[in-house]
N, C-alpha and C positions, 0 to 999 in steps of 0.2 A: 443672589438666589441661595447660596450656601448659608448665609446668615439667617435667612427666612426659614430654612428647613431644619437646621440643627442647633442654632445658637439663640441666645436671648437677645432680642434686638435692642433692648434697653441698655445692654452692656456694650453695644457697638460704639466705638469712638466717634465723636461728633465730626462732621465734615468741616474742616477749618479753611477751606478754599484751596488746599493743596491736593491736587489730583494724584500725587505720589504718596500721600499720607496713609496712616493706619486705617482710616475709614474704608479704604478700598482693598484691604488685605485680609486674608484668612488667618486668624490667630494661631499660634503654635499649640497652645493648650486647648484641645478639643474634647468634648464628651465622648465616652467610650462607644456610644451607639452611632456616632457620626460616621458616615460612609467614607471609606478610603477606596481609591480607584486603582485598578491594576494597569490601566492604560489611560494616559492623558495626552491628547493631541492639541498643540498650540500653534495656530497660524499667525502670521504677521508679528512674530515675537519682537521685531525691531521697535514696535510701538510700546512694549511693556517696560515699566519702571523696574529697577532692580528689586525693590521691595515686593512688588507683585510676584515676580518670578520665585523669590524665596518662599513666599507664603503658599504658592501652589504646591510646593513640595510637601507641605503639611498634610495634604489630603492624598498623597501618593502612597499606595500600599507598600509594605516592606519588600514584596517581591514584584512590584509594579515597574513599568517602564514609561518614560515620558519622551515625546517626540516633538521637536520644534521645526517650524518652517519659517524662513525669513528672506527678505531682500534688503540687506543693509544699505543699499543705494537709496532706499526710501526711508531712511532713518531721520524722519522730519522732526522728531522730538529730541534728537541728539543724545540717544541712550549710550551707556557705557560700552566700549569695544574692548575685546580681549584677543589674545593669541591662543594657540593650542595648549599652552602651559597655564592658562588662566591669568596671564599677565596682560598689561595694556597692549592692545594690538589692533587688528583690522576687522574682527568679527564681533557680532552682537553678543552681549552677555547672556548666558543661560544658566550659570551656576554649575556647569559641567566642565571638566577638563578633558581635552582631546580634540581631534579634528572633526570637521563637518563632512558629511557625505554630500558631495556636490551634485545637484541635479542640473541638467542642461537648462539654460534659460530659454525655453521655448515659448513663444508668444502665440496664443490662439486667436488674437484679435487685431493686433497692430499690422498695418500695411508696411511694406518693405521700406519705403522711404522714411517713415517716422521711426521705424526700428533702427535704421542706419544712423539717424540723427541721435537717438538715445545712446547707441554704442559709441559714437564720436564724443558725446558729452561725457560719458564714462571715462574714456581715455584721456580727455583733456582736463576735466574739472575734478576728477577723483584721484588723480595720480598721487601716490604716496599715502592715500587715506584708506581706500578700499582695494580689494583685489579686482582686477578687470575680468569680468565674466560676460562675454558678448551674448546678447539676445539673438535668437534664431527664429525665423518664421516657420510656423507649423505647416502652413499651406500657402503656397504662392497664389495670390489672387490676380485677376486680370487688371485690377486697378492698383497701382503701386503706392497710392497715397500722395497727398499734396501738402506742402509746407509753404506758408508765406510768412514773411517777417517784416515788422514795422518798428522803427525807433522814433519815439517822441521825447523831446527834451523835458517836457512837463505834461502833467495830466490835462487832457482836453477832451471834453465830451463831444465837441464838434468833430474832432479828428477820429475819435473812436466810432462815431456814427458813420462817418465817411468810409472807414475801413469795413464796417459791417455791411453797409449798403453796397459797396463795390463787390464784396465777396458774394452776397446773395444774388446780385444781378448777374455776375459772371457765371454762377452755377445754377441759374434758373432751370436750364434744360436737364440737370441731373435730378430734379425733383426733390431737393433737400427739404425735409419738413422741419418746422421749428421745434418739434418734439425731440429732434436729434441734435439740437444745438445747446451748448452750455458755455457760459462765461465763467472761467475759473480765475481766482486771484489769490495772492498771498496776504492781502489786507482787505478788510471788510468795507471801509468807507467808500473806496472807488467802486466796488461792486454795487453798493447801495445807490450811488448816483447813476450808474449805468442802468440799473433796474428801473429807477424813476424815469429815465429817458425812454426806455422801451415801453413803459406802460402808458405813455402819453403821446400826444400828436408829434409826428405823423404816423407813429407805429401802432399805438393802441393795442399792444400785445399783452396777453395774459402771461404771467411769469410764475415760476416756482423757485423759492429761495430758502436759504437756511438762516435768514436774518429778517429783521423788521423792515417795513417800508420806510422811505424817506419821510413821508407824512407822519407816520407814527413816531419815528425818531425825533423829529422836530417838536411835535406836540408834547411828548412825554418829557423831553429835555427842557423845554421852556417852562414846564411846571416845576420840575425838580432842580434845574440849574439855570434859572433865569439870567443871572449875571454873566455866566460863561457864554450863554447862547447869544448874547448881544454881539459877540465877536464871530459868530458862526457864518460861514459863507460856503454854500454848496460848491463842490469842485475844488476847494482849498483845504488841504488836510490840516487839522488842528489837533495835535496830540492830547492837549488837556481835555478838550471836549470829547474826543473819541475814547479816552480812558475812563472819563466819567460815564460815558454811554455804555462801556463794557460792564461796569458795575450795575448800572440801572437796568440794562436789557438782558441780564444773564439768564433769567428764567424764561423770558420771551424767546431768546435764541435757542435755548435748549429744546423748547417745545417745537419750534420750527424745524430743527434738525431731526427730531424724532418723527415728525410727520412728513418729512421730505420724501417724495415719491417720484419715480422715473417716468411712468406712463401717464402723464397728465395732459399731453397734447399741447405743451407750451414750452417757451424758452426757459432754461434753468440757469440759476446763478448760485455759485457756492464758493466757499474757501477751498483751497487745495486740501487742507486737513479733513474737511467734512466729506469730500468726494473720493477719498482714498478707498480703493477696492472696487470702484465703479469705472465705467468708461462710456463714451458716446462717440458717434460718428464725427461730429464737428466740435472742436474745442477752440474757443478764443481764450488764450492764456495771457492774462494781464499781469505783467511784472512791474511792481511799483518801486518807489524809492527805498533806500536802505533803512527806513524807519519801519522795521518789520513788527508784526504783532507779537506782543509778549506782555503778560501781567501776572501778578501773583494769583489773582482769582481765576483767570481763564487765559491760558497762554495762546489761545487762538485769536483773541480779540483785543488785547491791550497793545501798547506800543512801547518800544524802547529802541534807542539808537544802536542797532547792530546790523551787520551785513545780511542781505538776503541769502538764505541757505541754498547751497547747490541741491540738497536733497528735495527741497520744495519745488525747484525748477524741474528736476528730473521726474519727480512724481507727477507734476502737472502735465509735462509733455507726454508721458506714457498713458495718460487717460484718453488720448485721441486714437480712434481706430482708423479713420480715413483722411480727415482734413484737420490740420493744425495751423491756427493763425496766432502767431506770437506778437503781442503788443508790448514792447519793452519801453517802459517810461523811466528814462534817466539812469538806467543801469549800464554804465559804460563798460564794465568788465564783461558782461554778457553780450553787449553789442559787439565787442571785438571777436568773441567766439562765433556768434551767429553770422556776422559778416564774412569772416574767414571761411566758415563751413559752406555758406552759400556760394562764395566765389570758387571754392574747390570743386563743388558739385557742378557748377557751370562749366568750368574748364574740363571736367571729366566728361560731361555730356557732349561738349563740342569736339572732343577727341574721338567719339564713337563713330 
């Protein structure tokens, strides 16, 4: 927007596929008539690249002030952290030296059980990385929330269908509408296969997604990458094919993200990245193998052999307001945590 209003668009650096690059930054040298702001408010600053933050200061008035809000536990892009002296530490980088004014972590949406799980995850998985800042419930509701956990050694549409069917059957009396249900995942391929399952027999559900359908993926990839697609098997993750798809489907997926809407009366499927800042009553959180999404072109959709990030799991869990169904596919480290947490909760409940 700033480029459109004050700068010559032809001078704007070309987008080179790097979302942290100069294409997305406000240049230091600005025309005299360019507006400077006395107050700049930035939310979710943990998502901002260092260069973006530096460039925002270019439009701050000499006597202006800038305010940041963040939750570094949702630092899914692994941005730089610092301490109060500006050195490497546990807080999100802002370009400022000094301490943060800490606001209480009050949740206006999460039920108490899901909130307790999020706090336990903080204590166990973030130790030594971030400061522990427990979330608190704004208003105690009559329904404390429900968490169910399932571990699958490998991806299985049949097992995921069973988990979905069992949940919906067990909660039929609660009147859960499909509009309040979302499948969230840290990798796109599995979500695409789940979407394909939900749109066909026996479900025949309408869905809203931030990615292409399985039919379109196969059709386009067979035209553009016929040799690689000879090895394609739905339900079996192939990094070479998915990386090629990330390149091919980039504009398609960007359009789907832009047009993603909540109130469509249908089941939703999204990557955790794309659903950040939103929440729904029922979340099926699908955690897949350690081949997490990462590529030079679009870090949401490529693949590289790295560990699943704690920040993604935490962000995914905290999208649920009332029901959280965790489907862990082969993540043994997280299986240990969830099994231990559920066992501790069961012992606690039995002692009451």
